[in-house]
C-alpha positions in Angstrom: 0.3 -0.2 0.5 3.1 1.7 0.1 3.8 1.9 -3.4 2.6 5.2 -4.7 4.3 5.5 -7.6 7.6 8.6 -8.1 8.4 11.5 -10.3 9.9 11.2 -13.5 13.2 11.9 -14.2 13.5 11.3 -10.0 16.9 10.4 -8.4 17.1 8.6 -5.1 18.9 9.7 -2.6 18.7 8.5 0.7 21.3 9.8 2.9 23.3 13.4 2.7 26.5 11.5 1.6 24.7 10.0 -0.9 24.1 13.1 -1.9 27.3 14.1 -4.1 26.9 11.7 -6.5 23.6 12.7 -7.8 24.1 16.1 -8.1 27.3 17.1 -10.0 26.2 17.4 -13.1 23.8 19.4 -12.2 23.2 23.3 -12.6 23.1 25.5 -9.4 20.2 26.9 -10.2 17.9 23.9 -11.4 14.9 23.5 -10.4 15.3 20.5 -7.3 12.3 18.7 -5.4 12.8 16.8 -2.3 10.1 14.4 -1.6 10.8 11.7 0.4 9.1 10.2 3.9 5.9 11.8 5.7 8.2 12.8 8.6 10.5 14.4 6.3 13.2 14.2 9.0 16.3 12.8 6.3 14.4 15.0 4.0 14.3 19.0 4.9 18.7 17.5 6.1 18.9 17.1 2.6 17.0 21.0 1.0 19.6 22.3 4.0 22.4 21.2 2.3 21.7 21.7 -1.3 21.4 25.2 -0.2 24.3 25.2 2.1 26.4 24.7 -1.3 24.5 26.7 -3.1 21.6 25.7 -5.0 19.0 27.9 -5.5 16.0 26.4 -6.2 15.5 23.6 -3.8 11.8 23.5 -3.0 9.8 20.9 -0.7 7.3 18.6 -1.1 5.5 18.1 2.4 4.3 15.0 3.7 5.4 13.4 0.7 4.3 11.8 -2.5 1.8 9.5 -1.1 0.3 13.9 -0.7 0.6 14.7 -3.2 -0.3 11.1 -5.6 -3.9 11.2 -2.9 -4.5 14.9 -4.4 -3.8 14.0 -8.1 -6.5 11.6 -7.6 -9.0 12.8 -5.5 -9.3 16.2 -5.7 -10.5 18.2 -8.6 -7.9 21.6 -9.4 -4.9 18.7 -8.7 -5.5 16.0 -11.2 -2.9 17.5 -13.9 -0.5 16.3 -11.3 -0.2 13.0 -12.0 1.7 13.8 -15.9 4.6 14.0 -13.4 4.1 11.3 -11.8 4.8 6.9 -13.5 4.6 3.2 -11.6 1.7 4.3 -9.9 -0.9 2.5 -12.2 -3.7 0.4 -10.4 -3.6 2.9 -7.2 -6.7 3.9 -7.7 
């Protein structure tokens, strides 16, 4: 029940230590969306590390992808969000 799909072109970075290889070719003003668990503890650390490294467009998806997926399927004004999701077929 926890498989909510994922955002297209997402890269899994589970810790701040694993961040550097994932961002080595990312421009400093690229849009970066950080999402993960609903607790967000490690996610906030990753956001902070990105901004400390000089990334200027870092966004945090509060309450994780589960809330985004639910909203895309259940709130009329959020249906366009389905276009950025993948691996979600059969969830709703």
